Every structure is written in C-alpha cells, then in structure tokens.
C-alpha positions, -999 to 999 in steps of 0.1 A, spaced: -158 -7 -323 -192 -19 -312 -184 -54 -324 -152 -55 -304 -170 -44 -272 -196 -72 -277 -168 -97 -283 -150 -86 -251 -182 -87 -231 -189 -122 -244 -154 -133 -235 -157 -120 -199 -188 -141 -194 -168 -172 -199 -149 -188 -170 -111 -182 -168 -105 -218 -178 -127 -214 -208 -110 -182 -219 -75 -199 -217 -89 -229 -237 -102 -204 -263 -67 -188 -266 -51 -222 -271 -76 -231 -299 -76 -196 -315 -66 -193 -351 -45 -163 -341 -12 -163 -322 -20 -153 -286 3 -139 -260 5 -141 -222 30 -123 -199 47 -133 -167 36 -121 -132 48 -132 -98 24 -116 -73 -9 -99 -70 5 -64 -80 23 -76 -111 -8 -96 -121 -29 -64 -120 -2 -46 -141 -2 -74 -167 -40 -72 -171 -38 -34 -170 -14 -35 -200 -41 -54 -220 -29 -90 -219 -56 -116 -221 -37 -140 -199 -10 -143 -173 19 -167 -170 26 -175 -133 63 -181 -137 80 -206 -113 113 -188 -118 98 -154 -110 77 -165 -81 106 -183 -64 130 -154 -71 104 -130 -56 103 -152 -25 141 -151 -24 148 -187 -31 162 -208 -61 140 -223 -89 147 -257 -75 114 -265 -57 129 -247 -27 95 -230 -23 69 -256 -14 40 -261 -37 16 -248 -10 37 -216 -8 34 -212 -45 -3 -218 -44 -6 -190 -17 10 -166 -42 -13 -178 -70 -44 -172 -48 -34 -135 -45 -28 -133 -82 -61 -148 -91 -80 -126 -67 -62 -95 -81 -70 -101 -117 -98 -111 -140 -79 -127 -168 -69 -164 -169 -37 -176 -153 -16 -204 -166 6 -218 -138 42 -229 -143 37 -262 -124 73 -275 -127 71 -313 -126 37 -314 -108 56 -313 -75 59 -351 -72 42 -381 -87 7 -387 -101 -8 -383 -66 7 -349 -60 -5 -339 -95 -41 -349 -86 -40 -327 -55 -24 -299 -74 -51 -297 -100 -79 -297 -74 -62 -269 -55 -56 -249 -86 -93 -252 -96 -104 -241 -62 -84 -208 -67 -98 -203 -102 -65 -209 -120 -72 -217 -157 -45 -243 -164 -11 -257 -155 20 -265 -175 41 -295 -162 76 -305 -176 89 -339 -181 119 -337 -158 126 -352 -124 115 -338 -90 129 -317 -75 135 -298 -107 164 -276 -118 158 -245 -140 161 -255 -177 187 -229 -184 211 -242 -157 236 -269 -167 236 -293 -195 218 -327 -203 195 -327 -174 178 -361 -169 142 -364 -181 112 -383 -167 102 -417 -180 76 -412 -207 51 -437 -193 54 -422 -158 49 -387 -172 19 -399 -192 4 -413 -160 8 -379 -144 -11 -362 -172 -39 -387 -170 -41 -384 -132 -44 -346 -136 -71 -348 -163 -91 -373 -143 -90 -350 -113 -102 -318 -129 -139 -309 -123 -140 -282 -151 -137 -297 -186 -120 -265 -198 -91 -266 -173 -60 -271 -194 -30 -293 -187 -1 -284 -209 28 -308 -213 62 -291 -215 87 -311 -235 124 -307 -224 140 -331 -250 155 -302 -270 169 -286 -239 184 -319 -228 201 -324 -262 180 -355 -271 171 -342 -305 140 -335 -326 130 -371 -329 128 -377 -292 109 -344 -287 83 -355 -313 80 -390 -298 74 -376 -263 50 -349 -275 28 -375 -293 27 -397 -262 17 -368 -240 -10 -357 -265 -25 -392 -265 -24 -392 -227 -47 -362 -227 -25 -331 -227 -44 -301 -240 -13 -285 -256 24 -291 -260 49 -266 -248 82 -271 -267 111 -256 -250 146 -245 -263 175 -225 -249 192 -219 -282 197 -183 -294 177 -189 -326 143 -205 -332 154 -230 -358 147 -261 -338 114 -247 -325 103 -240 -361 115 -274 -372 95 -290 -345 64 -270 -354 66 -280 -390 68 -317 -381 42 -314 -354 18 -301 -380 -10 -288 -358 -17 -321 -340 -26 -301 -310 -21 -265 -298 16 -256 -296 31 -232 -269 65 -216 -270 87 -195 -246 109 -173 -267 132 -161 -238 165 -172 -255 155 -167 -291 139 -133 -286 154 -119 -318 132 -141 -340 104 -120 -356 70 -127 -341 55 -133 -376 77 -164 -378 56 -179 -350 24 -170 -368 36 -187 -400 45 -218 -380 10 -219 -365 21 -214 -329 -9 -211 -307 5 -193 -276 37 -174 -269 47 -168 -233 69 -138 -224 82 -156 -194 102 -135 -169 105 -99 -180 84 -82 -154 106 -97 -127 139 -88 -145 126 -53 -151 117 -49 -114 152 -61 -103 169 -35 -126 147 -7 -113 150 -17 -76 188 -20 -79 192 14 -95 168 31 -71 183 15 -40 218 24 -50 210 60 -59 191 65 -26 220 49 -6 246 70 -23 227 103 -23 211 99 11 181 117 -4 150 109 -25 152 141 -46 168 124 -76 144 95 -78 111 108 -67 101 121 -102 110 88 -118 88 65 -97 50 62 -96 32 82 -70 17 67 -38 -17 76 -53 -9 52 -82 -2 25 -57 -35 32 -40 -53 30 -74 -37 -5 -81 -49 -16 -47 -84 -4 -55 -87 17 -24 -118 35 -39 -137 2 -38 -130 -1 -1 -143 34 5 -175 26 -14 -178 -6 6 -173 12 39 -201 36 30 -224 7 23 -216 -17 51 -202 2 81 -227 18 105 -232 54 100 -213 73 126 -224 107 139 -200 135 131 -184 145 165 -172 178 154 -141 191 134 -105 200 141 -81 227 130 -44 219 131 -19 248 132 10 235 112 26 265 94 60 265 111 91 248 100 103 235 134 138 248 131 149 231 163 148 198 144 176 210 122 182 192 89 151 170 94 129 199 85 150 214 56 128 199 30 95 195 49 76 211 78 77 196 112 42 182 109 55 159 80 85 144 97 84 106 98 73 89 130 77 52 125 66 51 89 39 78 90 41 116 90 34 131 124 4 149 109 -11 117 96 -9 102 131 -28 132 144 -55 129 117 -59 92 124 -63 100 161 -90 125 153 -107 101 129 -107 73 155 -126 97 178 -153 104 152 -137 137 140 -135 134 103 -133 170 91 -97 182 96 -85 216 84 -47 221 84 -31 256 82 0 252 61 30 276 57 66 264 54 71 240 25 33 238 22 34 217 -9 47 188 13 15 187 34 -5 162 13 -23 140 38 -53 124 22 -87 136 34 -77 169 49 -87 204 39 -59 230 38 -56 268 41 -24 287 40 -6 312 61 20 325 36 33 350 63 41 322 87 77 333 92 67 367 106 34 359 123 22 339 153 -3 311 158 -33 335 160 -26 347 124 -26 310 113 -59 305 131 -74 336 114 -68 319 80 -90 290 92 -116 312 108 -144 299 86 -138 264 99 -145 275 135 -179 261 146 -194 244 176 -174 213 187 -143 224 168 -109 214 182 -78 234 177 -44 216 180 -8 224 174 7 204 145 35 188 165 18 169 193 10 132 198 -18 121 221 -43 93 225 -80 93 214 -93 89 250 -90 126 257 -113 134 227 -142 117 246 -134 138 277 -134 170 256 -167 161 239 -184 159 274 -169 192 287 -194 220 293 -171 251 291 -171 277 263 -135 268 257 -119 237 272 -81 232 274 -63 198 278 -39 202 307 -12 178 318 -11 179 356 22 160 357 41 186 336 71 189 360 84 154 352 98 165 318 87 198 303 99 224 327 132 208 334 142 215 297 155 250 299 152 255 261 115 246 260 88 272 262 60 259 284 25 272 285 16 267 322 -20 269 335 -35 279 368 -68 261 374 -91 267 404 -91 230 412 -57 212 412 -56 176 399 -61 148 424 -67 111 419 -104 116 424 -107 130 389 -102 95 377 -135 85 394 -159 113 386 -160 143 363 -158 178 377 -158 213 362 -123 228 364 -121 265 356 -89 281 342 -78 314 357 -46 319 338 -25 305 310 8 315 294 46 314 296 46 340 323 28 318 349 51 311 378 59 273 381 52 273 418 16 285 411 9 263 381 -15 233 382 -4 219 349 8 225 313 -15 231 284 -6 205 258 -17 225 227 -52 211 223 -85 228 230 -122 225 222 -149 251 217 -187 249 223 -210 269 201 -207 300 223 -170 294 226 -167 294 188 -186 327 186 -163 342 212 -132 330 195 -143 343 161 -149 377 177 -115 377 193 -99 368 160 -117 395 142 -105 420 168 -69 407 165 -71 408 127 -76 446 129 -46 452 152 -13 451 133 5 448 167 -11 414 171 7 398 141 29 377 164 2 369 190 3 334 204 -28 313 210 -24 310 248 -24 349 249 -56 350 229 -72 324 253 -61 346 283 -79 375 266 -111 354 266 -106 346 303 -101 383 311 -133 391 291 -153 367 313 -155 337 290 -160 303 307 -126 287 300 -121 253 317 -98 223 316 -98 185 314 -68 169 330 -48 144 308 -36 113 326 -22 95 296 11 99 277 14 127 252 43 144 235 53 178 220 78 170 193 104 198 194 138 183 189 156 151 180 152 136 215 114 142 213 114 125 178 131 94 192 107 93 221 78 97 196 90 67 177 91 46 208 57 60 220 39 48 189 
C-alpha cells in the first residue's frame, strides 16, 4: 500500500503530457474514458481513470451539432479548457483531421499546450471530416500530406512529452491490412508518437491481425466501441498500449435524461424520480463549493456581523392551493429559487448571516443551506407568537423577525440598523394601492404619530407607532406593516418577557405577532417605524406568485 501511494505521488509530480506519454510506453494495457465537458471530466477522474478521452463525437453531440466539424475548433478548445481546469489527469484530444492543413495543425498544437492538454489524435481523412461509423468507403488523406501534418505538429510543440497520435482509417475505409500497415509505418517515421488503428467490425480479428504484423514498432491504441465483446485480455496478449472507451458517458447521459424527462413530463411530478438522481449536495461537491468557501474566508474582507434574523415559516399557505400540497409556502419556486432562499440571500447581502427559520408544515422540505431551524409542530393550531416562542433563544440585540412569505429589498435593512427604537416596524405608507382593495387579504394596519411625506426621503426622523392590528380603521391608518421588524437590546429583552408571559397563558396559543407588538406599545415600550418606499410583496395567492416572479 505504501509503495502504491509513493508511486501515485511520483506520477502526480509529472506534467500531464509526461503522464500520458508514460501510459503509452507502459508495459501494461492502460485505459482512458470519454468525457465531453468539465463535469464529466471530473466524474471520469473520480472513477479512478488515469486519463481522459476528449471525444469529438461526444463534444459535438453535447453542443447539439453533428460530428462533421460543425463545431469550430475554437469552440471545441473552449470545452477542453473547462475539462482541463476541472481535472488533474491527462487529456487526449480527439483532433479529427487537425481542423485543416499543416498550418492549422501547428496552431492547434500550440493552443492545446497552452491549456495543458496532454496530446492529440488526428485521423487520415479529409477536412471537414465525417464520423467513421457513418457511410462506407470514405476518402482518405494523401499519405505524404498527412505525414507533413504530423511533422508540422511535432515541430510546433514546446513540451517534448506532448503526444501526437496518428489515427489510421484504412480498415474503416475498406482498404485492407496492407494499406493500414503502409500508412502506419509512414506516420511512425514522420514522428507520430503512437498509432491508433480503427475498425468498425463487430469482432476484433482485423485489429488483432494488425497488432501482430505491427509487432510493437511503436505504441498501439485501439477504440473497441464496435467489437466490445472481445475479452480485454486479448488486447493484453496483442501488446496493445492504450484502450479508449470512447463515448459511453455521453450515451449513458442521453439514456438517463430521456427517461427522466419523459417521466417528469408524463407524471407532472418529481416524486418518482427524486430518489434515483444525485442530490443537489452531490452537484455542489463536484463543483468544489467548499474550496470557494475556504477562499472567501481567506481573501474577502472580514465583514462585521450586523445582527441576526428569525423567519416565521411554519404555515402551509393554503391559499396557494396545490402549489403547497407537497411543500410549505416559504419553499415555493420564485424564478428558480425558493422564496425562503431569496429572503436569506437578502439578509446575507445586508450583513445578516445568522438566520433561524421556524418550520412546521412539511418541515423536511425546508432545507436551505446555512440556516438554523427550530420546529413548531403545533403549527396547525397555533399562531405566529407560538412559532416565535420556539425561537426565543435566538432573540438578541439587533435581531430581525420576518414572516416567511415576503419579498423586499436589502436597502430597508440599512434603515432598520440605524433605527433607535426598542422595536422598529417596517411600514408601507402606500398600502392603499393594492393591499386593502383585496377583500380576502388580512392587512395589519399601523397608526404612526407622524404620517409619511416626501421629506422622509431627505432626512431621518423618529416615527412612533401608536397602534397596529387588523382592527385599525383604514381612514386612520398611516400605513401597512409588511411583516418585518427589528429589536434593539432592550427591545429583545422586552419581547422575551412578553413571550414568556404568553407561553404561560393557554388562551394565547393563537396570538398573532401584531397583537403581541400592541401589548408592548400598551406597556410603554418605544415602538417605532421606518417607512418603506421601495417595492415589496406578501405572497398569499397565485396572483402574488406571478407578481413575485416578475418582481425578481
């Protein structure tokens, strides 16, 4: 075991080109597997392969085009750059015909080396190429012209270990063993580091016959796509250097995506497929998100913690109907992200990184990364105050409390942080334009000592709240509470005391948060307001959800 670790460490110290060269010269049969983008390259390396085949067929198929040089060589190089960055093992590129003449080949080699690609295989066909498995008797390149292309590539490489492999198509084209040997010998003398002998027959007889006649003149590479039933030991006995499993990751992905897409379409649900696919956490692992977190800690400036937040998200949100049958309202999708995640991101952007979420209905669905959760298992029979009691230990100075179904911008967080009240409410002074016109919507109206005027845009001013609740008369209200408040140190102490008192009173099990705030006002607490002058939204029904998707 120790010897193996030492050998692996020694191999990793070599360049990628040197490691591919070592595989070609190895006394053992080596294997590389197809990849077609950065993710599949990571997966190939994760499986244990020592090298990657950057398949032209697979890359073009992944780009949605034919394997006929329809993707330009620069587009293919862009894909290879992602693959090289995503993996540490050597990559052998399927270079088609070299994408042109000797001059194109020179530029190709230089660009591959700049991206740390270990080698390229080029085939002796005409540009633009057609996939070898399509049609019969495809024309082949002139031998001398192809030899010149090999020489141009070798003269252009700056790393002596960079490999150029000549792919011989004579057997595919039906020109026979003699022509395949004649061409291979010419390419070897022109400087090719290995010969890739190709066949589309269902057995390996002509490949094995070629290998016997070739007699180890230089490393020999095969692609057993069509003759896959041949036992691998037959390749070892024939002294094959490298076997390329050429396109099976792409073909597997197509099968899986077709089946999953069809099933989701037919069922209009994810239930039947969710347990058969990798988790989102697995995707994050492949993307190496942990490395980014470590880098952020090292390189980003240290930001001062600007408090914490508690999100009350225990209710289902029944007014959204079937949208909340399998998830709570806070987890409904708003343009690709759960509503709760958008709230957490808003808090984070305002320097509030500690977020506690009170869960209830379908609590297992509330799985936003980075949050702390507590549960109100009696959510169906209790009010918001009971949910807040579950998070009582998280109530401290500079703690915000928010309903789990609202969208707002981060600007108001700065206004809250500057407020001097024990408890500060965020109040919409323009509430009449939408909220109260909806007869089915319960609105928590607020009466402030100082109504909103435009001058609040120019200078801050203390605004005290005299009353809050659904019983406030519309003609007396100065605004609507949006479901967001902040506590100072004294405010946190007062709120904890009020929660303790409520916890002792069974009659208060259905108490709403605005009612608790009114109790604080009646007891003499300094409850104030900041006026919100930017768009916000309380997501209560399907129309709200459509508005939310437009809003973000």
